[in-house]
C-alpha positions in Angstrom: 0.0 0.0 0.0 1.1 3.5 -0.7 1.8 5.3 2.6 -0.2 8.4 3.1 -0.2 11.2 5.6 -2.8 9.4 7.8 -0.7 6.2 8.1 -3.7 3.8 8.0 -2.3 0.3 8.4 -2.7 -2.2 5.6 -4.2 -4.7 8.1 -6.9 -2.2 9.2 -7.7 -1.3 5.6 -7.9 -5.0 4.6 -10.2 -5.7 7.5 -12.7 -3.1 6.3 -15.6 -4.3 4.2 -18.1 -2.0 2.5 -20.8 -4.6 3.2 -20.2 -4.5 6.9 -22.8 -1.8 7.4 -20.3 0.6 8.9 -19.2 3.7 7.1 -15.5 3.9 6.2 -13.5 6.7 7.8 -12.1 9.5 5.6 -8.7 8.0 6.1 -9.9 4.6 4.9 -11.6 6.1 1.8 -8.5 8.1 1.0 -6.3 4.9 1.3 -8.8 3.0 -0.8 -8.8 5.6 -3.5 -5.0 5.8 -3.6 -4.8 2.0 -4.0 -7.4 2.0 -6.8 -5.7 4.9 -8.6 -2.3 3.1 -8.4 -3.8 -0.2 -9.6 -5.5 1.6 -12.5 -2.3 3.3 -13.4 -0.4 0.0 -13.4 -3.1 -1.7 -15.5 -3.1 1.1 -18.0 0.7 0.9 -18.3 0.5 -2.9 -18.9 -2.2 -2.4 -21.5 -0.2 0.3 -23.2 2.9 -1.8 -23.2 0.9 -4.8 -24.6 -0.6 -2.6 -27.3 2.8 -1.3 -28.5 4.3 -4.7 -28.5 1.4 -6.0 -30.6 1.9 -3.1 -33.0 5.6 -3.8 -33.3 5.0 -7.5 -34.0 2.3 -6.5 -36.6 4.8 -4.2 -38.3 7.4 -7.0 -38.5 4.9 -9.4 -40.0 3.8 -6.8 -42.6 7.4 -6.0 -43.5 8.1 -9.7 -44.1 5.1 -9.9 -46.4 5.5 -6.6 -48.3 9.3 -6.3 -48.3 9.9 -8.7 -51.1 6.9 -7.4 -53.1 8.2 -3.8 -52.8 11.7 -4.8 -53.8 10.4 -6.4 -57.0 8.4 -3.3 -57.8 11.5 -1.1 -57.5 13.3 -3.1 -60.1 
């Protein structure tokens, strides 16, 4: 967990359940939002990395196909 200024413990945060009927404290909500934001950022980075890797592989595949054809056309 990312440490924040309120220093809520991971154990306390993990013990909280939204379905428990009790309202979370402001500190708990802040810690939850920080964790969610961090997870979203990491997932977005992984998706972006995966996208560019797929694009790179697609370019290589297309170059293999079109390379010889274009060389013949230049002759």
